N, C-alpha and C positions, 0 to 999 in steps of 0.2 A: 878073545873078547876085547882085549886091550888094543890089538891090531885093528879090529873092526872100528872101535871108537876113534882110534887115531886116523884111520882112513876117512871116516865120516867127518871128523874135525877138519882134516885137510880139504875135503870137498867143500865144506861150508866156507872155509877160509878162502879157497880158490874162487868160489862163486862170489863171495863178497868183494874180493879183489877185482874180479871181472866186472861186477856191477859198478864198483867205484870208478874203474877206468872208463866205462861207458858213460857213467853219470858226469864225469869230468868233461868228457868230450861233448856231451849234450849241452852242458853249461857254457861251453865255448862257442864262438861264432863259426864253427866248422860248417862247411857246406852240407846240406841234407844227405846227398848221395854218399858222402864219406861216413857220416854217422850211421846210415843204414848198413853200409858194408861192414863196419866195425861191430855193430850190434849182432848182425847175422853170423859173422865169423866167431865172436865170443860165445854166442849161444850154441853154435854147432860144436865148438871145441869142448866147452864146459859140460855139455850134455852127452858127450861121447858119441855124437852122430857122425855119419859119413857125408851127409848133404844137409844144407840149410838154405832156405830162400825166404826173402821178404817180398810180398806182392801187394800191389795196390788195386783195389777195385775201381774199374772204369765202367762207363755206361754199357759196353758190350762184352764185358768179361773182366779179366785181370791182366796185369802186366808186372813182370818181375822187376823190382827196383834194386835188389841186392841178392847176391848168390855166393855160396862158399861150398867147397868140397875138399875132403882130404886129398883126393887124387884129381882134383879139378871139378869145377861146377858142372853138374848135369844140365842145369837150366840157366843159361846165361842171362844177364841183365837185358831187358827188352823183350824177352819171350812173352808171348801173348796166348791166351786161350779163352774160349767162351765158357760161360757157366751152363751147367746142365749135367744131369747124370749123377751116379753115385761116387762122387769124388770129394776130397776134403774142401777145396775152395767153395764148391757149390753148397755143401752142407753147412759150412761156417756162415756163408752169406745168408742162407735160409734161416738158420737157428740163432746166429750170433753167439754160439757156444763152442768151446774147444771140441775137437774131433780127433779120433785115432783110428788107424788101420793096422792090424797086426798080422794080416794074411798077405803073402806075396802076390797072390792072384788079385786081391782087391787093390793092392798098390798099383798094379798095371792099369786099373781103370782111371787112375789119377792122370795118366799121361795119354789117355785114349785120344783126346782132342788136340794133342800137340802135333808138330810136324814130324815126319818120319825120322829126321836126324835127331831130334830131341828125344823121341820115344826110344830110339836105338841107344842113345847115350844113357837114358835112365835104366834101361834093361842091362846095359853093360856094367853099370855100377851095382846092379843086383839089389835094389832096395826091397826090403822085406817088411819093414814096419815104418809107420809114418804118424807124426803127431802135428796137428795144426791148432794154433791159438789165435783168436781174433785180435786185431789192433783197433781200438776205439779211440777216437779223438773228439773230446768235448761232447761225449754222448752219442757220436755217430760212428758207424762202422766204417773204418778207413781201409783196412787191409788184413793180411794174415801172415804169420810167421810159421813156416813149416820146417821140421827137422826130420830126417829120415835115416834109417840104419839098414845096413846090408847083412847084419847078423841074423841068425835064425831065431834067437830069442827076442821077444818084443822089447821095445824101449821101456825103461822103468816107469812104474805107475806114477811116480812123482814128476815125471817130465812135464806134464801140463802146467803144474803149479810153478815149477822152476822156470819154465819158459815164459809164464805169465809175467814174471818179474822183468824179463827183457822186453816184453810187449809194452809194459807200463813205461819203461825208459824210452822205447821207440815212440810211444804216443806223446811223451813229453817232448822228445826231439822234434817230432812232426809238428806239434803245437807251436814250439818255439820257432821252428823254421817257417811255419805258416805265418806266425806273428811277424817275423822279420820280413818275410816276403810281402805280407800285407802292408807292413810299415814302409818297406821299400817301394811297394806298389803305390801306396798313398803318397809317398814323397815324390815318386816319379809322376804320379797323376797330378799332384799339385804343381810340379815343375812344368808339366805339359800345359796345364790350365793357365799358368802364369805366362808361358810363352805365347799362347793364343791370345790371352787378355792383353798382352803387350802389343800384339799386332792390331787388335781392335782399337786400343787407346791411341795408336799412331795414325789411325785413319787409313789403314791398309785397305785397298779395294776389296769388295766382298768376295770376288772369285779367289783371291789369294788367301783370305781368311778361311773359306770353306775348304780349300785344298790343304791348308795347314791343319785344320781340325781333323780331316780325314786321315792324314799321315800320322798325326799324334795318336789318334785312337788305334789305328792299325798296328803301330809299333808297340804301344803300351799293352794292348790285349794279345799281342802275338798272333793275330789273324793274318789271312792272306789278302783280303780285300776290305775296303771301307768305302761306303758311298753316302753322300748327303744328297737328298732329293727334296725338291720344292714342289708342292702341289700347286702348279701354275694355273690349273683350271680344275673344274669338277670332273673332268674326263681324262686328265693326263698329269703325269709327274715328270719333272725335269731334273736330271742329275746335275747338281751345281758344284759338287766337289767329289773327287775320287782319289783313291790310292790303292796301289797294288804292290805286293812284295816283289813280284816278278817284273814290275815296271809297266805292265799292260793288263787291262781287264777286257780286252776284245771290244765288243760293241757297247760295253757298259762304261762309256767315257763321259766326262763332264760336257754338258750341253745336249746329250741325247735325251729324247722324250719317249715316255712309255705310257701307253694307255692304261686307264683304270678298268679293271675287270679280270675275271678269272682267279685262279688260285696262285697268288704271288704276294710277296710281302708288302709291296706298294698298296695293293688293293685291301689286304687284310687290315693294315694300320689305318688306312683312310676310312674304312667302314666302321671300325671298332674304337678308334682313338686309343688303342691299347698296344702294349708290346706283342710281338708275334715271332714265331720261329718256324723254320722248315729244317727238319733233321735229315731229310733225304730228298734230293732234287730229282731222283730218277723217275718219280711218278708225277712230277709237275708238268703242266701243259702251257702253251702260249709262247709268244715271241720273247717275253722277258725271261721265262724259265729256260727257253732254248739258249738265249744269250748267256744265262748264268751257267748252264751246263757246258757250253762251248768254252767259257772262261775257266772251267775246271772246278766250279763251285760244287761242294758236296752238302754243305749245311750252312745256314745263315740265321741271324737274329736281327730283328728290327725293333726300334724304339721310337715312338712319336716325338716330334719336336713341336712344342706349343709355345707360341709367342703371345703374351698378354691375353691368355685364355683362349686363343684360337689356334686350331691345328694349322701349322705352317708347313711341316714337311716330315721327313723320316730319316733316321740314321740307321744304316744297315752295315753289319760286319759279316763277312763270309769266310769259310774255311775250305781248303782243298783236302783236308785229312778225312780218313774213313770215319773216325768217331765224331759224333756231333759236338758242337760247341758246348763248353761247360754250362751247368745249370745257372751259375751266377753271372753269366755274361750280360743278361738283361739289366741286372742291378748296376754292374760296373759301367755299362754303356749309358745308363740313365744319367750318370754324373756328367758325361760329356754332352748329352743332349741339353742338359740345363745350361752348360757353358755355351753351347751353340745357340740356344734360345736367347741368352743374355747378349751374346755377340750380335745376333741378328737384330734384336731389339735396339741395341746401341747403334748398329749400322743404319737401321731404318730411321732412328731418330736423327742420326747425323746426316743421312741422305735427305731426310725431310727438311732438316735445317739448311743443308747445302742447296736442296731444291728450292726452298723458300728464298734463300739468298740469290740463287740464279734467277728465280722468277722475278724477284724485286729488281735485279739488275736489268733484266730484259724489259720490264715495265718502265724502268727509268730511261733506258735508251729510247724507247718509243715516246715517252713523255717529253724527252728533250727535243725530239723531232717536232712534236706537236707544239711545244712552247716556242720553238724557233720559227714557227710558221712555214715548215717545209711543205712542198706541194702535196695535195691530198693523195695523189696516186703513189707518191713515195712513202707517205705515212702508212697507208693501207697495206702496201707491199711489205713494209717493215713489220707491222703488227702481225700479218699472216705468217711471215717467216719465223719471227720470234716465238709465236704461239706453237707452231709446228715443231720447232726444235725443242722448246722447253717441255712440251708434253710427250716427247718421244714418239711422235707420230711420223708416218712416212709421207703423208699428204695433208695439206692444209689449203683452205680456199675461203675467200670472202665473196659473197654474192649479194647483189642488190635486187630487191623486189621491184617489179614494174608491172604495167598492165598486161604484158605478154608473158609473164612468168618471172624468172630470176636470171640475172646476168653476172658472170664471174668478173669482179673488178680487181681481184688480186689472187695470186696463186703461188704455192710453193710446194716443192717435192724433194725428198732426199734421194730420189732416184732420177734417172735421166728422162722419165716420162711423167707428165702431170697434166693438169687441165689448163689450156690456154686462156689467157684473159679474153673476155668477150664470149666465152662459151655460154650458150643459152640453155636454160633448164625449164622444161615444161612442168607446170604444177599438176600433180595428180599421182595417185598410187601411194604406196607405203614407202616413203623416203624422207630424208631429213628436211629437204627444201619444203616439201608439202606439209609435213607435220608441224614444223616451226611456224610456218605462215598461218596455219589453221589454229594453233593453240597459243601463239605468242610466248611459248615456254621452251626451255631447253629440252632436247630430245636425244635419244641414243638408239643405235641399232647394234646389237651384239653379234648378230649373224646375218650378213648381207644375203645369204641364200634365201632368207625369208622376206627380203625387201622386194619392192616392185616399182615399176615406172622407169622412164628413161634415165633418170639420175642414178637409180640403183644399178641398172645395167652398165652404165659408164664406170661406176666404181668397181664393179666386179671385174671388168676388163683389166683394171689396174691391179687386181689382186687384193683389193681392200676387203677385210673381213669384218671389221667393226668400225663404227664412227659415232661421233658426238657433234651435235649442232646446237649453238646458242644464239638466241636472237640479238640483233643490234638495233637499239632504239635510239632515234635522234629526236629529241624533244618528246612529244607524247605519241609519236607514230612509229610503227615498225618500219625500219629502213631496209634491213637485210638480215643475213645470217652468216655466222662464221662456223665452218665445219673442219674438223680434223678426222683423219682416217688412218687406221692401222692395218698392216698386212699380216700381223702376227695372229696366231691361233687364239690366244687369250684375248678377251675383250679389253678395251681401254679401261684404266682404273676408275673406281667409283667416284673419285674426286675430280675427274677431268672437267665436268661441267663447271664446278666452282672455280677451278684455275682458269679455264677458258673465259669465264665471265669477266675476269680482271682485264683481259686483252680486249674484249668487246666494249668494255666501258671506255677504254682509251680510244678505240676506233670510233665510238659514238662521239667522244669529245672532239676528235680530229674532224669528224664529219660536220659536227655542229659549228666548229670554228671555221671550217672551210665554207660552209653555207653562209655563216655570218659575214665572213670576209668577202664571199662572192656577192652577197647582198649589199655590203658596204661599197664594194668596188662598182657594182652596178649603179648604186645610188650616186656615187661620186661621178661616174661616167655620165649619168643623166644630167647632173648639175653642170658639168663641163659642156655637154652637148647643148643644154638649155642656154648657157651663157653664150656659146658660139652662135646659136640661132638668134638670140637677142641682139648680139652684135650685128649679125647680118641684117636683121630687121631694122635696127637703128641706122645702119649704113644706108640701107635702101630708103628708109624714110627721109634721111638727110638728103640723099641724092634726089629723090623724087619730090621732096617738099622744100625744105629750107634752102638747099642749093639752087633749085630752079627759081625760087622767089628772089633770091639774092641776084642771080643772073639777070632776071627780068628787071629788078630794081636798078641794077647798074646800067642796063640799056636805057631805061626810062630817064635816069639822071643824065646820061650822056646826051640823049636826044633833047632833053630840056635845056642843056647847056648851049646847044646850037641856036636856040631861039632867044637867047639873052641879048638885049641891045648892047651895042658897043660901049655906050656910056655907062652901062652897069657892070663895069669890070670887076668890082668886088664880089658881086653875086656870081659872076662866071667863075671866079676863083674858088668860091665856096662850093659851087657845084662840082668843080673838078676834084677838090679835096674829098667831097662826099663820094664821088665815083671811086677814087683811090681807096678810101676806107672800106667801101663795100667790096672791092676786089680783094683787099687784104683779108677781110672776114671770110670771103668765099674761099680764098686759098687755105686759110687756117681750117675751115670746115672740111675742105677736101682732104687736107692732111689728116684731120681727125678721122674722117671716114675711111681713109686708107689704113689707118692704124686699127680701126675696128674690124675690118674685113676687106683686105685689098682686092679690088676687082681683078687684078692680074692673076691672083691665086686661083680664082674661080674660072678664069678664061684660059690661062696657059699652064697651070699646074705649079708644082713645087719648085722646079728649076728656075723659071723666070721670076717667080715671086721672091725667092731667096737672092737672086741676082739684084733685083731692085732694092731689097733690104740691105745688101752689101754696099751698094752705091751710096745709100743714104747714111751709112754708118759713120760715126765720128772717128773711128779707129780703122785704118786700112785693113781690108779683109781679103784673104786668099780663099777662094771658094772652090770646092771640089764636090760636085753632086753626081753620084753614080746611081741614078734612078732611070731605068730604061723606058718606063711608060708612066702613064697617070696612075696614081694610087687612089684608093677609096677616099672620098671627101673628108671623112673624119680623120684619117691618117695624115692627109696633106695639111689640114688645119693644125693638127697636133704638132707635126714637124715644123711648120712655119712659126707657130707661136713659141715653141721651145727655142728655136734659133733666135727669134726676135728678142725674147726675154734674156737669153744668155748674152747676146750682143749688148743689150742695154746694161746688164750688170758689168760687163767688161768696160764699157764707156764710163760708168759711174764710179767703179771701185778699183779696177785693176791697174790704172795708170800704165797701160800697155802701149807699145808702139806699133804692134801688129797682132792680128788674130787669124787663125786658120779655122775654117768651117768645113767639115767633111760629112757628107750625107750618103748612106748606102741603104739599099732595100733589097734584101735577099733572104731566102729560107724563111719567109714569113716574119721577118724582123726588120723594123725600120731603126737605123742607128744614126744618131746625130752626135758628132764629136766636135766640141769647140775648145780650142787651146790658145793661150795667149802667152806673151813674154813679159807679163806684168809683175806686180809686187808679190803675188801669191797670198797665202794666209786666209783664203776665203773660208768662211764658217757660217753655215746656215743659222746657227744659234744666235748670231749677232744681228739677226733681223734683216739680212739682205734679201734681194729678190729670189734667192735660191729656195726659200721656203715655198713661195708660190710655184716655182718651177717643179719642186719635188711633189707638191700636191697635185699639180696637173698631170705629171708623169705617172704617179701611182694611181690616180683616178682612172687612167686609161689602161691600167694593168701593166705598166712599164716599170723599169728600174733605173735608178740614177746612181752614177759613180763619180765621186769628186776626189781629185788629187791636187792639193794646193799647198805644198810646203812653202813657208815664208821665203821670199826672195828668189823663187824658182819658177814663177808663173803658175798658171792654173790649167788643169785639164778637166773638162766636164764632159762626161759621156752618158748618153741617154739611149735606152733601148725600149722600143714600143712594139707590142705585138700587132701585126697586121690582122684584120678581122678574120681572114681565112684560116689562120693558124691559132686563133685564140682558143684556150682550153680552160674550162671551168667545170666544177663538180655541181651538177644540177641540184637544185634544192627539192 
């Protein structure tokens, strides 16, 4: 009796010591696999078993996480088997209660589903009795501890109770390990989130951010693939970021597009706006499922990405393992979709801000051209190109409406092929030219396959799939339309009309300015022409009227002087003086008439008229006239008066000893260049005749250039368009 009590006391002492050793290990930060191995070994030794295993329940069965045996473990770590049948793991899983088998025949059922090698090992060790106790962690069944004996007598009846003490320690160790793993996972997750947030804060391009998110998610969750997809249209999703543990995911690469439809995660999330999973890809159909299988995907989980309340896309993680992804994958993945949504929202805000800045910069560039009075065709070309680039289109065009339809006045393309300037568009059918003309409102076509008319056919030839047109109004009338077209599958963004309107307003301003300038130039030209006509009329009136009467008067006075008697010498002298005065007046009148409109200009053209002008100049003139033939009357008059006024300025202000006059007419331009060796310092602001010269030149659509540094002489160059090459924007 005393010996039995002593043995019992030693057993309790040994059990308490074993439990303390395990408890100490549990309290330490030892790795879970080490703790599991110690618990299993201590339980096996303490309970006098020959084999002991700890197994964890997984979705398709159990897996051994620790094993011990006196003569070697019969079931090594990593051994797997499925649930079902009359065996201890299945019974514990079904009941959540301890289980025992005291018959060798029944024990063999335990290993029925194992591999031949493991079955042979179990039989080799001759297990005859078996006790299994569940391991529950935080109220959920986690696994099972099994101890087996090869003795003929069953394991003691107290085995379940004693083994339960070890399962409690195992549960504590597991809970601690899970807490540490969760804490480490939380820390890792936060670190990953911070890394991605840093990329976002630095303004990293979206593609790099998406790739970083995919990589962080894949590595943190221990999966084989991660994909971020954007629902670019209602019919397709585009992968914008991907990561694969093996380095490649086959056809599932960033930039690939996949249609919505069928049984796949893209479609399931798009339709439900909820997380979805596929635990077995063997039964899925369609191109996306085929690509997933080709990549080796066995299971996958998807979680929607919503940005500001709207479904933006989906994040998908996939595994190549036989067992499905853990049940908590959706929850863990949702944390990253929130980050992705924040990153996307921030990037969108930054892109919108950058886009607004780029838009304003583009508008300023065009506005600068308008303010500097650039030629209309240059301004309209700049507006069209800036709009096309800014809106991410592949084609942009500006057309003007006329009685025969619409005509392209400016065109831009990001490709090598576009619409040539001058292309005619017939009004009719369902197309942007026609719709804008009929409604005077912005219009869009999201699918050119549904458009009709010559304009629609021409756009389809260029591969344009969607387009937006905005009217251009000059004053109170519809002047034309600006159109941008995209070759991408997705339609142009919803705000395209609004953004494009900013460019059409500048175009309208440029057109109005050009028309006002054209009207002003035409008015000034009419004034100059009227003045020239008035001069010719005065010259003609003087020649036909006053000059002829003065000639007649001089003849009459001379004839009268011949009849004066010799004794009337004083009267004869008076008549001779009167004849001389009349001749002086006549010469002055002729000189005045020549200044108004020299007859030699009308009779001989610019060359002899300038030669006569040079002969009469107070400053010696070297004349070089390279004009092969007669020019239009208006051009000859302009060239003559420009040279005449320039020489007059030289005589009055330059104090020059010589002057060179060069005149050329080529390529539709008349050039008059007058240079002298005078004092320089000419300045139109000081009220010289240069002001009138500038007015006449600009009134005829010409330009004037003055170079007159003090002490270095003056160079005055004037260019005047010849009528045949004059270009204006019609009003």
